[in-house]
N, C-alpha and C positions, 0 to 999 in steps of 0.2 A: 503493499499500501505506499503509494510514494504520496509524500507531503508537497502540495503547490504552492502556498506558501500560511503564515500565521497571521491571524489577527486577534485583538483583543476584545473580547465580547465579555461586558459585565465587569472588568476588571481582570479578565482572566485569560491568557493566550491560549488559542485552539488551531489545532493545525486543519489547515483547508486540505482535503483530500481528491475531491471533485468541484468542478466548475460548469455549469450549464446557462450556455448564455440564449437570451431569446430578444430577438431583434423589432426595433420599434415598425411597425405597421399599421397603425391606425389608434384612432381613442381605445386604450386599456387592452391591445391584442396581444402584448406583451407578457401582461401579466394574466391574463387569462391563459395563456398558453402554458406560462408557469405552474398555474393552481391546476391545467389539466396534468402538468407533468408527478406535481407531487402527488395527486389521486391517481394514478395509475403506480406509481412505485411505493404504494401504502404509505405516505408522508400526512399527517396532517398540521395545519397552519395556522396561524393567528390571523386576527383580522387586519385589514392596511389600518394606516393611520397617517396619513397625508405622505411625504417622501421619509418616513422611518422604515429601518429594516421589518420584514415580516418572519418572524420564529415557524421554524417547522420542525419538527417532531417525529421518526419513525413509529406510527401503528395510530389505535385511534387514541388522540387527546382532546382537552379542549383549552387552547390556547390564545390567551388575552393579545390585547395591543401593547405593543412594543414598550408604551411609555408604563403599563402597568406589571410589567412581568417581573420587577423586583429579582429578587435570589431565585427564583424560578429560573430564568434566564442561564443559569450552569447547566442546565438539564435537556437543554436545547439542542439537535443534534443537526443544526444549519440554519440559514437563512437567505430572503427573499431579497434582494436588495436593486434599489432602483437606479435606472441608469439615463439619465437622470433623474425622470418623476414616472411614478406609476399610470399617469393618465397619457400620454402624448410621445415616452421613452420608450426605449427599450428595460432589462432588466436581467438580472443573473439568479441564480440558485448555487451556493455555495456549501457545500455539504461537508460536516467537519468530522474528523477521526473518534 
């Protein structure tokens, strides 16, 4: 399992092992594709909060918006990052080790 990069999530370094990018192609199209990818790969996801990351976790979980995660951020398995925004931009999923 190759580490692509290290990111800091909630003050804790996390190793990114997989990145999936979704290009902008119209209003909310990239995030819609990212959500479909999560659904088809058994990842639960939190709610969108403007341009903040969306937490994802493997399996069936209830995940809050980014601002409400608190210490639960330590248990996430990845996130969806806007590039530069979810409305008209692209996005990428980063899966943590």
